[in-house]
C-alpha positions as CSV (number, residue, x, y, z in Angstrom):
1,X,12.9,-33.1,-68.2
2,X,13.8,-31.1,-65.2
3,X,11.8,-31.7,-62.1
4,X,11.5,-28.7,-59.9
5,X,12.0,-29.0,-56.1
6,X,8.9,-28.3,-54.1
7,X,9.8,-26.2,-51.1
8,X,7.4,-26.0,-48.1
9,X,8.1,-22.8,-46.2
10,X,6.8,-22.7,-42.7
11,X,6.1,-19.3,-41.4
12,X,6.3,-19.2,-37.7
13,X,4.3,-16.4,-35.9
14,X,6.6,-14.1,-34.2
15,X,6.1,-14.0,-30.5
16,X,6.6,-10.6,-28.9
17,X,8.4,-10.6,-25.7
18,X,7.1,-7.9,-23.4
19,X,9.7,-7.0,-20.9
20,X,8.9,-5.0,-17.8
21,X,12.0,-3.3,-16.6
22,X,9.8,-1.0,-14.5
23,X,9.0,-3.9,-12.2
24,X,12.4,-3.3,-10.6
25,X,11.4,0.0,-8.9
26,X,8.4,-1.7,-7.4
27,X,10.4,-4.7,-6.1
28,X,12.9,-2.2,-4.7
29,X,10.1,-0.4,-2.9
30,X,8.9,-3.6,-1.4
31,X,12.4,-4.6,-0.5
32,X,13.0,-1.2,1.2
33,X,9.9,-1.6,3.3
34,X,10.9,-5.1,4.3
35,X,14.5,-3.9,5.1
36,X,13.2,-1.1,7.3
37,X,11.0,-3.5,9.1
38,X,13.8,-6.0,9.6
39,X,16.6,-3.7,10.6
40,X,14.6,-1.9,13.1
41,X,13.9,-5.0,15.1
42,X,17.6,-4.8,16.2
43,X,16.7,-1.7,18.1
44,X,14.0,-0.6,20.5
45,X,10.6,-1.5,19.0
46,X,7.2,-2.0,20.4
47,X,3.7,-2.9,19.3
48,X,1.6,0.2,19.8
49,X,-1.8,-0.9,18.7
50,X,-3.8,-3.3,16.6
51,X,-7.4,-3.2,15.2
52,X,-9.7,-3.5,12.3
53,X,-10.1,-1.0,9.5
54,X,-12.9,-0.4,7.0
55,X,-12.5,1.6,3.9
56,X,-14.3,2.6,0.7
57,X,-13.1,4.1,-2.6
58,X,-15.0,6.7,-4.6
59,X,-14.8,7.1,-8.3
60,X,-13.5,10.6,-8.0
61,X,-10.2,10.1,-6.0
62,X,-8.1,12.5,-4.0
63,X,-4.7,11.6,-5.2
64,X,-5.1,9.4,-8.4
65,X,-7.0,9.3,-11.6
66,X,-10.8,8.8,-11.9
67,X,-11.6,5.2,-11.0
68,X,-13.9,2.9,-12.9
69,X,-15.5,1.2,-9.8
70,X,-16.3,1.6,-6.2
71,X,-13.9,-0.4,-3.9
72,X,-14.3,-1.7,-0.3
73,X,-11.5,-2.6,2.1
74,X,-11.6,-4.8,5.2
75,X,-8.3,-5.5,7.0
76,X,-6.4,-5.7,10.3
77,X,-3.6,-3.2,10.9
78,X,-0.8,-3.3,13.5
79,X,1.1,-0.2,14.4
80,X,4.7,-0.8,15.4
81,X,7.0,1.8,17.1
82,X,10.4,2.2,15.4
83,X,13.5,3.3,17.3
84,X,13.9,6.8,15.9
85,X,12.2,9.8,17.6
86,X,12.8,13.5,18.0
87,X,11.2,15.9,20.6
88,X,10.1,19.3,19.3
89,X,11.7,21.9,21.6
90,X,10.1,22.2,25.0
91,X,6.6,21.4,23.8
92,X,4.7,18.2,24.4
93,X,4.9,17.4,20.7
94,X,7.3,15.0,19.1
95,X,8.2,13.3,15.9
96,X,8.8,9.5,15.7
97,X,9.0,6.7,13.2
98,X,6.5,3.9,13.0
99,X,5.5,1.0,10.7
100,X,1.9,0.2,9.7
101,X,1.6,-3.5,8.7
102,X,-1.8,-4.7,7.5
103,X,-3.5,-7.8,5.9
104,X,-7.0,-8.0,4.6
105,X,-9.4,-8.0,1.6
106,X,-9.9,-5.5,-1.2
107,X,-13.1,-5.9,-3.3
108,X,-14.4,-4.1,-6.4
109,X,-16.3,-4.9,-9.6
110,X,-17.4,-8.3,-8.1
111,X,-13.7,-9.2,-7.8
112,X,-11.6,-9.5,-4.6
113,X,-7.9,-9.6,-3.6
114,X,-6.0,-10.5,-0.5
115,X,-3.5,-7.8,0.3
116,X,-0.5,-7.4,2.6
117,X,1.1,-3.9,3.1
118,X,4.1,-2.5,5.0
119,X,4.2,1.3,5.2
120,X,6.8,3.2,7.3
121,X,5.4,6.5,8.5
122,X,6.6,9.7,10.2
123,X,4.2,10.5,13.0
124,X,3.6,13.8,14.8
125,X,2.2,13.3,18.3
126,X,1.1,15.7,21.0
127,X,-0.6,16.0,24.4
128,X,0.8,12.7,25.6
129,X,-0.3,11.1,22.2
130,X,-3.8,12.2,22.6
131,X,-3.6,13.3,18.9
132,X,-1.4,11.9,16.2
133,X,-0.9,12.7,12.6
134,X,1.2,10.6,10.2
135,X,2.3,10.3,6.6
136,X,4.4,7.8,4.8
137,X,5.1,5.5,1.8
138,X,5.6,1.8,1.5
139,X,4.6,-1.2,-0.6
140,X,1.9,-3.8,-0.8
141,X,1.3,-7.2,-2.4
142,X,-2.0,-8.1,-4.0
143,X,-3.0,-11.6,-5.1
144,X,-5.3,-10.1,-7.8
145,X,-4.7,-6.8,-9.6
146,X,-7.5,-7.0,-12.1
147,X,-11.0,-5.7,-11.1
148,X,-13.3,-5.8,-14.1
149,X,-11.9,-3.4,-16.6
150,X,-9.7,-1.6,-14.0
151,X,-6.2,-3.1,-13.9
152,X,-3.7,-2.0,-11.2
153,X,-0.9,-3.2,-13.5
154,X,0.7,-5.8,-11.3
155,X,0.8,-7.6,-7.9
156,X,3.3,-5.2,-6.2
157,X,2.0,-1.7,-5.6
158,X,3.3,1.5,-4.0
159,X,1.3,2.6,-1.0
160,X,1.0,6.3,0.0
161,X,-0.9,7.2,3.1
162,X,-1.7,10.0,5.6
163,X,-3.9,9.8,8.6
164,X,-5.0,11.1,12.0
165,X,-6.0,9.4,15.2
166,X,-7.1,10.2,18.7
167,X,-6.7,8.2,21.9
168,X,-9.6,9.5,24.0
169,X,-9.5,6.8,26.6
170,X,-6.8,4.3,27.8
171,X,-6.2,1.3,25.6
172,X,-8.4,2.6,22.8
173,X,-8.0,4.6,19.6
174,X,-10.0,5.9,16.6
175,X,-8.8,7.4,13.4
176,X,-9.3,8.2,9.8
177,X,-6.9,7.7,6.9
178,X,-6.5,8.2,3.1
179,X,-4.5,5.5,1.4
180,X,-3.5,5.4,-2.2
181,X,-2.6,2.1,-4.0
182,X,-0.7,2.7,-7.3
183,X,2.2,1.6,-9.4
184,X,2.9,5.3,-10.3
185,X,2.7,4.3,-14.0
186,X,5.6,1.9,-13.8
187,X,3.5,-1.0,-15.2
188,X,2.4,1.1,-18.1
189,X,0.1,3.9,-19.0
190,X,-3.1,1.7,-18.9
191,X,-2.7,0.8,-15.2
192,X,-5.0,2.5,-12.7
193,X,-4.8,2.6,-8.9
194,X,-7.3,3.3,-6.2
195,X,-7.8,5.8,-3.3
196,X,-9.3,4.4,-0.1
197,X,-10.9,6.4,2.7
198,X,-10.4,4.4,5.9
199,X,-11.9,4.4,9.4
200,X,-9.8,2.8,12.1
201,X,-10.7,1.5,15.6
202,X,-8.8,-0.7,17.9
203,X,-6.8,-1.5,21.0
204,X,-3.9,0.5,22.2
205,X,-1.2,-1.2,24.3
């Protein structure tokens, strides 16, 4: 009598490995901002101003997709003069390079995140810096990237900004700014950034 051999076949669930090669551009963006900040300290730099900022994000953004929630921002921003500058002809206007470094809190959908940003900008100043316009792009790090159903995609984000400020009196400034936090789709199609409309006020050195 033949006895059959009982085989027990164990089926192991296949684990999918989600790789994120698109993290590399984000890390490169952060590294570029850090490199610019580090290398410029070898030249002539100066702390131009420092002060608080307050911002809010509407559901209908200026630069990104429609957002799911209203966001609020509270941070401290320092403006650092970088070595490169160019006068514009014989006028009182000039172009120069600067770095905006900030740290603060972003809240939305009853969630919050600490954030740190470094954004190199190109600034156009006139009338002995009575008025300044700037625009630039850098990177930011967020301790939390999930706000309810809205997911930024990851902790490292690309920061795009443009702003204007006035220096009406000595050692004081006021300004407005639009700032966009986004991964530019690099974390995937489901990620969604946020636009912030920011008011600035602080001390000018």
